[in-house]
VEXZA-526811 format. One record per residue (C-alpha): residue in three letters; x, y, z. Coordinates in steps of 0.25 Angstrom, whole numbers, padded with zeros to 4 digits, always signed. Example, Ala and Ser with C-alpha at 12.3 -4.5 7.8 and 13.67 -1.06 7.14 Angstrom:
// VEXZA-526811
ALA+0049-0018+0031
SER+0055-0004+0029
//
This chain:
// VEXZA-526811
UNK+0000+0000+0000
UNK+0005+0014-0004
UNK+0008+0023+0008
UNK-0001+0035+0010
UNK+0007+0048+0006
UNK+0007+0058+0018
UNK-0003+0069+0019
UNK+0002+0083+0016
UNK+0001+0086+0031
UNK+0010+0074+0034
UNK+0020+0078+0023
UNK+0021+0092+0029
UNK+0023+0087+0043
UNK+0034+0078+0038
UNK+0040+0090+0030
UNK+0038+0099+0043
UNK+0045+0089+0052
UNK+0057+0088+0042
UNK+0058+0103+0042
UNK+0058+0104+0057
UNK+0069+0093+0058
UNK+0077+0101+0047
UNK+0076+0088+0039
UNK+0067+0092+0027
UNK+0072+0090+0013
UNK+0070+0101+0002
UNK+0059+0093-0004
UNK+0052+0092+0010
UNK+0054+0107+0012
UNK+0048+0110-0002
UNK+0036+0101+0000
UNK+0033+0107+0014
UNK+0033+0121+0007
UNK+0023+0116-0004
UNK+0014+0110+0007
UNK+0014+0123+0015
UNK+0011+0131+0002
UNK+0000+0121-0001
UNK-0006+0123+0013
UNK-0005+0138+0012
UNK-0012+0138-0001
UNK-0023+0128+0003
UNK-0034+0138+0007
UNK-0033+0146-0006
UNK-0032+0133-0014
UNK-0045+0128-0007
UNK-0052+0142-0009
UNK-0048+0141-0024
UNK-0053+0127-0025
UNK-0066+0131-0019
UNK-0068+0142-0029
UNK-0063+0133-0041
UNK-0074+0123-0037
UNK-0085+0133-0039
UNK-0079+0137-0053
UNK-0077+0123-0057
UNK-0091+0119-0053
UNK-0097+0130-0062
UNK-0088+0126-0074
UNK-0092+0112-0072
UNK-0107+0116-0073
UNK-0105+0124-0085
UNK-0096+0115-0094
UNK-0096+0100-0097
UNK-0089+0099-0083
UNK-0079+0087-0085
UNK-0066+0094-0081
UNK-0072+0104-0072
UNK-0080+0093-0065
UNK-0068+0085-0063
UNK-0060+0097-0057
UNK-0072+0101-0049
UNK-0072+0087-0043
UNK-0058+0087-0039
UNK-0059+0101-0033
UNK-0071+0098-0025
UNK-0064+0085-0019
UNK-0052+0094-0016
UNK-0060+0104-0009
UNK-0068+0094-0001
UNK-0055+0087+0003
UNK-0049+0100+0009
UNK-0063+0103+0016
UNK-0062+0089+0022
UNK-0074+0084+0015
UNK-0067+0073+0009
UNK-0059+0062+0016
//
């Protein structure tokens, strides 16, 4: 059975521990910076996704809908996951 990859929080905790021990690799430092940047951007990304959901919903209603409905489904699933509505 394939091992489960670490969650982002677990990965960040590992990187943080390595940084505190002054034992982090350059790759870990870069990844840590990326994760912090992602966390800082998350509220704005969620707000943009919610607005985009409304736009895609309107587009899907007006056109044949195939690409827009696919994108809308992915976007709604991602928003629900962030809101804790999906396990």
